MIVEX-126229 format. One record per residue (C-alpha): residue number from 1; x, y, z. Coordinates in pm, 1 decimal, m for minus. Layout:
(NUM; (X; Y; Z))
...
This chain:
(1; (8.1; 20.5; m6.7))
(2; (143.3; 321.2; m119.5))
(3; (195.4; 612.1; 162.2))
(4; (m87.7; 846.4; 158.2))
(5; (m137.2; 1213.4; 313.2))
(6; (m244.4; 1155.1; 658.5))
(7; (m504.9; 1410.1; 570.9))
(8; (m641.6; 1269.5; 258.5))
(9; (m654.5; 913.9; 445.7))
(10; (m876.0; 1109.0; 697.5))
(11; (m1125.5; 1219.1; 437.7))
(12; (m1411.1; 1047.7; 376.8))
(13; (m1457.6; 963.5; 13.6))
(14; (m1764.5; 1121.1; m192.4))
(15; (m2044.4; 896.1; m227.6))
(16; (m2261.2; 943.8; m499.5))
(17; (m2621.8; 829.5; m546.5))
(18; (m2670.8; 510.0; m602.0))
(19; (m2725.1; 368.5; m977.1))
(20; (m3039.2; 242.5; m1086.1))
(21; (m2851.4; m63.7; m1229.0))
(22; (m2692.0; m142.2; m879.2))
(23; (m2998.6; m88.4; m699.5))
(24; (m3187.9; m328.9; m952.5))
(25; (m2948.4; m599.4; m869.0))
(26; (m2992.3; m533.7; m526.4))
(27; (m3361.1; m556.9; m482.6))
(28; (m3428.9; m793.6; m793.3))
(29; (m3638.6; m567.3; m975.1))
(30; (m3585.8; m443.5; m1341.5))
(31; (m3398.2; m143.3; m1405.5))
(32; (m3724.2; m20.7; m1603.4))
(33; (m3913.1; m34.2; m1252.8))
(34; (m3704.6; 233.5; m1068.7))
(35; (m3668.7; 569.0; m1062.6))
(36; (m3374.8; 756.4; m934.6))
(37; (m3456.3; 1088.9; m773.2))
(38; (m3091.5; 1108.5; m544.6))
(39; (m2890.8; 1327.9; m802.6))
(40; (m3074.8; 1637.3; m897.8))
(41; (m3046.7; 1542.0; m1247.6))
(42; (m3286.3; 1642.6; m1517.2))
(43; (m3569.4; 1453.2; m1633.4))
(44; (m3607.7; 1611.1; m1977.5))
(45; (m3290.6; 1504.4; m2129.9))
(46; (m3066.7; 1771.3; m2364.9))
(47; (m3192.9; 2061.1; m2490.4))
(48; (m3309.3; 2064.0; m2852.9))
(49; (m3011.0; 2066.8; m3107.6))
(50; (m2788.0; 1936.6; m2855.0))
(51; (m2730.1; 1569.6; m2938.1))
(52; (m2673.9; 1704.5; m3308.6))
(53; (m2391.6; 1945.4; m3177.8))
(54; (m2239.7; 1680.6; m2971.8))
(55; (m2270.1; 1388.3; m3247.9))
(56; (m2081.3; 1641.4; m3493.5))
(57; (m1806.4; 1720.1; m3246.0))
(58; (m1722.0; 1342.2; m3199.5))
(59; (m1557.6; 1374.6; m3555.7))
(60; (m1269.5; 1582.5; m3418.0))
(61; (m1205.3; 1330.3; m3135.6))
(62; (m831.1; 1288.7; m3221.7))
(63; (m782.2; 1640.7; m3159.6))
(64; (m706.0; 1810.2; m2843.1))
(65; (m1017.7; 2011.2; m2719.2))
(66; (m968.4; 2427.2; m2752.9))
(67; (m820.1; 2516.7; m2434.2))
(68; (m975.9; 2851.6; m2453.2))
(69; (m1321.0; 2756.0; m2536.6))
(70; (m1365.5; 3008.9; m2779.6))
(71; (m1707.8; 2913.9; m2935.3))
(72; (m1890.8; 2813.6; m2598.1))
(73; (m1727.5; 3175.7; m2454.1))
(74; (m1881.7; 3359.6; m2714.7))
(75; (m2209.0; 3186.3; m2688.3))
(76; (m2216.9; 3217.1; m2302.8))
(77; (m2093.4; 3574.6; m2310.4))
(78; (m2382.4; 3666.7; m2538.6))
(79; (m2647.4; 3485.0; m2301.8))
(80; (m2543.2; 3600.1; m1983.8))
(81; (m2459.2; 3962.2; m2135.6))
(82; (m2110.9; 3964.8; m1973.9))
(83; (m1793.9; 4033.7; m2136.1))
(84; (m1609.2; 3715.0; m2250.3))
(85; (m1304.6; 3760.7; m2060.0))
(86; (m1496.8; 3752.9; m1730.2))
(87; (m1579.4; 3391.0; m1774.2))
(88; (m1385.7; 3070.2; m1684.0))
(89; (m1463.0; 2711.5; m1753.4))
(90; (m1417.1; 2388.2; m1604.6))
(91; (m1492.3; 2022.2; m1550.7))
(92; (m1831.6; 2092.0; m1375.0))
(93; (m1819.7; 2354.4; m1123.5))
(94; (m1669.7; 2068.4; m877.1))
(95; (m1375.4; 2098.6; m1101.8))
(96; (m1339.7; 2465.3; m1052.2))
(97; (m1423.6; 2430.6; m665.6))
(98; (m1126.0; 2227.1; m648.4))
(99; (m863.3; 2494.3; m839.6))
(100; (m1005.1; 2760.5; m639.2))
(101; (m921.8; 2607.3; m315.2))
(102; (m574.6; 2501.8; m435.6))
(103; (m504.2; 2847.1; m567.4))
(104; (m629.1; 3031.1; m272.7))
(105; (m550.8; 2774.6; 34.1))
(106; (m259.1; 2583.8; 188.2))
(107; (m139.3; 2552.6; 514.2))
(108; (m228.0; 2831.3; 748.0))
(109; (m529.9; 2941.9; 560.3))
(110; (m881.7; 2864.1; 628.7))
(111; (m1214.3; 2846.6; 443.7))
(112; (m1580.1; 2917.6; 589.2))
(113; (m1905.0; 2787.7; 475.2))
(114; (m2215.1; 2687.3; 613.0))
(115; (m2333.9; 2321.6; 720.5))
(116; (m2516.7; 2108.2; 578.4))
(117; (m2408.0; 2275.5; 243.8))
(118; (m2228.7; 2105.2; m84.5))
(119; (m1989.1; 1847.6; 39.8))
(120; (m1726.6; 1922.2; m212.6))
(121; (m1653.8; 2262.9; 8.4))
(122; (m1524.1; 2054.3; 280.5))
(123; (m1334.3; 1787.4; 82.0))
(124; (m1185.0; 2035.7; m152.5))
(125; (m1052.4; 2288.8; 142.8))
(126; (m900.2; 1949.9; 320.6))
(127; (m735.6; 1867.2; 5.5))
(128; (m577.9; 2193.8; m12.6))
(129; (m456.1; 2165.8; 340.5))
(130; (m666.0; 2466.1; 477.8))
(131; (m874.2; 2453.2; 788.6))
(132; (m1267.0; 2392.9; 742.2))
(133; (m1471.4; 2631.2; 928.6))
(134; (m1834.7; 2487.3; 893.3))
(135; (m2108.9; 2725.6; 1039.4))
(136; (m2439.3; 2574.8; 1106.3))
(137; (m2759.7; 2694.7; 916.9))
(138; (m3003.9; 2859.1; 1101.6))
(139; (m3357.6; 2710.0; 1226.1))
(140; (m3528.3; 2760.9; 862.6))
(141; (m3207.5; 2579.1; 731.4))
(142; (m3092.4; 2892.5; 556.8))
(143; (m2725.0; 3050.6; 572.5))
(144; (m2680.8; 3239.8; 878.2))
(145; (m2503.5; 3513.0; 707.7))
(146; (m2398.1; 3720.6; 1053.8))
(147; (m2262.9; 3366.6; 1210.6))
(148; (m2058.0; 3298.3; 875.1))
(149; (m1903.8; 3646.1; 876.3))
(150; (m1816.5; 3604.0; 1276.2))
(151; (m1656.9; 3280.3; 1183.4))
(152; (m1366.0; 3444.4; 954.6))
(153; (m1060.7; 3479.1; 1071.2))
(154; (m769.7; 3667.6; 994.6))
(155; (m628.9; 3363.3; 797.9))
(156; (m941.8; 3294.4; 593.7))
(157; (m881.4; 3321.6; 258.9))
(158; (m1190.4; 3163.5; 73.5))
(159; (m1574.4; 3161.0; 190.1))
(160; (m1831.0; 2967.5; m4.8))
(161; (m2191.9; 3060.7; m27.6))
(162; (m2420.9; 2820.0; m202.3))
(163; (m2726.8; 2981.2; m290.4))
(164; (m2983.4; 2823.6; m333.9))
(165; (m2825.3; 2576.5; m54.6))
(166; (m2786.9; 2216.5; m144.7))
(167; (m2919.3; 1989.2; 1.7))
(168; (m3180.3; 2233.1; 174.6))
(169; (m3260.7; 2443.1; m137.4))
(170; (m3319.5; 2740.8; 34.2))
(171; (m3202.3; 3110.8; m78.7))
(172; (m3070.1; 3418.2; 81.0))
(173; (m3191.2; 3726.3; m48.1))
(174; (m3016.2; 3959.0; m301.6))
(175; (m2983.6; 4236.2; m33.0))
(176; (m2831.1; 4008.2; 248.5))
(177; (m2583.3; 3888.3; m14.9))
(178; (m2449.9; 4227.8; m105.2))
(179; (m2420.8; 4332.8; 268.4))
(180; (m2232.2; 4035.9; 325.0))
(181; (m2000.4; 4097.4; 82.9))
(182; (m1973.4; 4428.8; 195.2))
(183; (m1867.5; 4292.7; 509.8))
(184; (m1568.0; 4063.0; 414.1))
(185; (m1217.8; 4176.6; 382.2))
(186; (m1084.9; 4251.1; 3.0))
(187; (m819.6; 3977.8; 68.1))
(188; (m1088.7; 3720.4; 117.4))
(189; (m1236.6; 3546.8; m219.2))
(190; (m1599.8; 3496.0; m165.6))
(191; (m1759.6; 3212.0; m388.8))
(192; (m2144.5; 3216.0; m458.1))
(193; (m2233.5; 2892.4; m590.4))
(194; (m2514.4; 2957.5; m818.5))
(195; (m2557.9; 2598.8; m962.9))
(196; (m2942.5; 2601.8; m893.0))
(197; (m2991.8; 2946.5; m1008.5))
(198; (m3200.7; 2881.9; m1309.8))
(199; (m3481.4; 2719.0; m1098.7))
(200; (m3549.6; 3025.0; m850.6))
(201; (m3884.9; 3158.9; m840.7))
(202; (m3858.5; 3360.1; m532.4))
(203; (m3850.9; 3735.6; m563.4))
(204; (m3621.2; 3810.3; m318.2))
(205; (m3368.9; 3655.3; m476.7))
(206; (m3103.6; 3770.3; m753.1))
(207; (m2785.7; 3691.0; m880.0))
(208; (m2464.4; 3787.5; m760.0))
(209; (m2324.5; 3801.3; m1101.9))
(210; (m2315.4; 4202.2; m1106.3))
(211; (m2117.8; 4189.2; m775.0))
(212; (m1864.0; 3909.9; m975.8))
(213; (m1811.2; 4175.6; m1255.1))
(214; (m1699.0; 4438.4; m1023.5))
(215; (m1524.8; 4291.5; m725.3))
(216; (m1204.4; 4092.2; m762.6))
(217; (m1265.8; 3905.3; m453.4))
(218; (m1625.8; 3785.0; m582.1))
(219; (m1663.0; 3470.8; m806.4))
(220; (m2016.7; 3316.8; m900.0))
(221; (m2013.6; 2964.6; m1009.2))
(222; (m2258.0; 2788.5; m1238.6))
(223; (m2287.4; 2435.8; m1435.0))
(224; (m2445.3; 2291.8; m1737.6))
(225; (m2555.7; 1982.3; m1522.7))
(226; (m2877.5; 2079.5; m1373.0))
(227; (m3136.2; 2250.3; m1592.1))
(228; (m2939.7; 2232.6; m1933.2))
(229; (m2917.3; 1848.8; m1857.1))
(230; (m2559.7; 1774.5; m1938.7))
(231; (m2472.5; 1631.3; m1628.1))
(232; (m2281.1; 1351.5; m1804.0))
(233; (m2058.5; 1596.0; m1996.2))
(234; (m1924.7; 1805.1; m1685.5))
(235; (m1894.0; 2157.9; m1817.0))
(236; (m1906.1; 2445.2; m1535.0))
(237; (m1821.5; 2820.8; m1540.2))
(238; (m1739.7; 3088.8; m1330.0))
(239; (m1814.6; 3464.4; m1361.4))
(240; (m1533.4; 3687.1; m1206.2))
(241; (m1295.4; 3997.7; m1289.6))
(242; (m1035.9; 3878.1; m1552.2))
(243; (m731.1; 3956.2; m1316.0))
(244; (m876.9; 3717.8; m1074.3))
(245; (m962.8; 3457.8; m1330.5))
(246; (m597.6; 3493.6; m1460.8))
(247; (m452.4; 3400.3; m1111.8))
(248; (m702.8; 3103.1; m1042.1))
(249; (m653.4; 2955.3; m1376.8))
(250; (m286.7; 2910.2; m1277.0))
(251; (m410.9; 2611.8; m1050.5))
(252; (m590.6; 2451.2; m1358.5))
(253; (m448.6; 2177.6; m1570.5))
(254; (m495.1; 2210.9; m1951.4))
(255; (m791.1; 2054.0; m2154.0))
(256; (m1019.9; 2031.9; m1877.5))
(257; (m1350.1; 2052.6; m2110.0))
(258; (m1368.2; 1785.5; m2381.3))
(259; (m1501.4; 1937.2; m2745.7))
(260; (m1790.3; 1704.1; m2716.0))
(261; (m1902.8; 1861.3; m2395.1))
(262; (m1825.4; 2247.0; m2511.9))
(263; (m2049.8; 2188.8; m2840.0))
(264; (m2327.4; 2041.0; m2635.1))
(265; (m2299.0; 2352.3; m2383.1))
(266; (m2290.5; 2581.8; m2631.0))
(267; (m2581.8; 2450.4; m2837.7))
(268; (m2772.4; 2443.2; m2510.6))
(269; (m2789.6; 2818.6; m2483.1))
(270; (m2988.7; 2867.9; m2811.7))
(271; (m3363.0; 2818.3; m2713.5))
(272; (m3454.7; 3051.4; m2387.8))
(273; (m3811.7; 2960.7; m2447.2))
(274; (m3725.1; 2587.1; m2325.2))
(275; (m3511.1; 2723.5; m2046.4))
(276; (m3822.8; 2886.3; m1892.1))
(277; (m4046.2; 2631.9; m1960.3))
(278; (m3854.4; 2358.8; m1785.0))
(279; (m3821.7; 2655.0; m1494.0))
(280; (m4189.2; 2659.0; m1474.0))
(281; (m4243.0; 2284.1; m1494.1))
(282; (m3989.4; 2247.0; m1207.9))
(283; (m4159.1; 2495.3; m1009.8))
(284; (m4494.1; 2308.8; m1070.7))
(285; (m4374.1; 1983.7; m967.2))
(286; (m4182.3; 2126.1; m661.6))
(287; (m4484.8; 2289.6; m525.8))
(288; (m4684.8; 1965.6; m572.2))
(289; (m4418.1; 1757.1; m391.0))
(290; (m4401.3; 2028.8; m102.9))
(291; (m4775.2; 1990.4; m71.6))
(292; (m4765.4; 1624.1; m37.6))
(293; (m4522.7; 1667.4; 280.0))
(294; (m4751.7; 1936.2; 416.1))
(295; (m5057.1; 1737.8; 400.9))
(296; (m4860.2; 1448.0; 566.3))
(297; (m4728.1; 1724.8; 820.8))
(298; (m4392.5; 1620.1; 713.4))
(299; (m4098.3; 1887.3; 799.5))
(300; (m3963.4; 2021.8; 492.3))
(301; (m3780.3; 2335.3; 342.0))
(302; (m3891.2; 2586.6; 129.5))
(303; (m3699.7; 2480.4; m165.0))
(304; (m3616.1; 2681.7; m454.1))
(305; (m3379.0; 2423.8; m635.6))
(306; (m3505.3; 2091.3; m806.9))
(307; (m3513.4; 1907.8; m516.9))
(308; (m3697.9; 1886.5; m182.6))
(309; (m3543.2; 1837.7; 156.4))
(310; (m3762.2; 1652.3; 407.0))
(311; (m3758.9; 1465.2; 709.4))
(312; (m3972.3; 1124.6; 806.6))
(313; (m3884.0; 1151.0; 1186.1))
(314; (m3627.2; 874.1; 1188.1))
(315; (m3285.0; 771.8; 1065.6))
(316; (m3219.2; 904.5; 721.3))
(317; (m3019.1; 569.6; 589.5))
(318; (m3334.6; 373.3; 713.4))
(319; (m3582.8; 574.8; 538.0))
(320; (m3375.5; 596.2; 226.8))
(321; (m3355.2; 225.1; 208.8))
(322; (m3729.5; 200.9; 263.8))
(323; (m3777.3; 404.0; m57.0))
(324; (m3514.6; 181.3; m231.0))
(325; (m3685.0; m115.2; m177.0))
(326; (m3998.4; 22.2; m331.2))
(327; (m3793.0; 111.8; m634.8))
(328; (m3738.8; 465.2; m560.6))
(329; (m3372.1; 598.5; m506.7))
(330; (m3352.7; 910.6; m282.6))
(331; (m3055.8; 1085.7; m85.1))
(332; (m3013.1; 1032.2; 278.1))
(333; (m2852.7; 1359.1; 436.7))
(334; (m2700.4; 1438.3; 754.9))
(335; (m2936.1; 1468.3; 1083.6))
(336; (m3195.6; 1237.9; 962.3))
(337; (m3292.3; 1457.7; 676.2))
(338; (m3360.3; 1313.8; 286.7))
(339; (m3352.3; 1488.8; m53.7))
(340; (m3581.9; 1424.1; m348.9))
(341; (m3509.3; 1540.1; m635.5))
(342; (m3822.2; 1697.2; m874.2))
(343; (m3851.1; 1430.6; m1138.6))
(344; (m4093.3; 1385.4; m1447.2))
(345; (m4473.0; 1320.8; m1358.7))
(346; (m4438.2; 954.0; m1347.6))
(347; (m4117.5; 973.1; m1141.0))
(348; (m4285.5; 1199.2; m877.6))
(349; (m4603.5; 998.8; m874.2))
(350; (m4364.8; 666.2; m771.4))
(351; (m4225.9; 863.6; m496.4))
(352; (m4577.8; 974.8; m372.2))
(353; (m4682.6; 629.8; m402.3))
(354; (m4356.5; 493.1; m234.4))
(355; (m4399.5; 754.0; 48.8))
(356; (m4748.8; 670.5; 106.4))
(357; (m4686.0; 318.0; 141.6))
(358; (m4379.7; 404.3; 396.8))
(359; (m4628.3; 612.8; 610.0))
(360; (m4907.0; 331.9; 553.7))
(361; (m5131.9; 628.1; 468.8))
């Protein structure tokens, strides 16, 4: 066995949601009888034109991808209305998180983030050899920004703010985010993770992109994995000041986004009408699931994402297993809570059916 860094050996490995094939083999059901609602994937598949664009890009598979992602940069710059040199792409937003943590972290530094939140903040912080400072969410499962600010130390180089937060789906208002950024020292990088931005309908929320365009210590992360349904292609991006991105990119290896992924992402930006349709469909389905939980007096959050965070009143692992045995894969979380992805109409029906069986309603 090779020698492993002790701090790396102490990290719990990331455990992805169980696959349909794995569960099918475990419980003796056919894969077609199982629905996966554990990984916040889109039930709709890629946008129109994406498969054709990706297939065409395969013809250039013998060539290295464009490391500057010119075509995708132009497309996204126009889509967002931001200058091209304010964009940075990576192997999913997860890849960018790792590069950021490496670039600004290291021994003698610390990173602050809420908990529970996205597990990769914890893992990336430890891999970067920074101290992880985890701040509990408030009683509404929302970021307590005053507590986050109070947790900053003189050696804090990085703060993560997941908005909407994963796994709770709760949001922090635009005014609160701006006030928080104002209170953070200029030498501390504030990363606003907006992976679920496109699902939000709460009027209190607004993107932090304008802050990232004018402040060198603010970066906004987004992904094509969620509403754009390209989780299998791993394309994420950041919006920030060019001088900040230039320095952060030094921690990123070349060729991290393949040409097929680049073509698929660029093609996804051509249909704003489809984007709005998916947003509204998700809101209606999310509202339905939250209503089902409310009718059964089950604690749940006011999620603004494509998932719902809820509790059955007993262990999360046990509860998740009860769903799995009924052919519905959900995600067990810490503290006895679970997370269920908003799926298709049939997938949501299966979730409610399994929930009723578990509760014996």
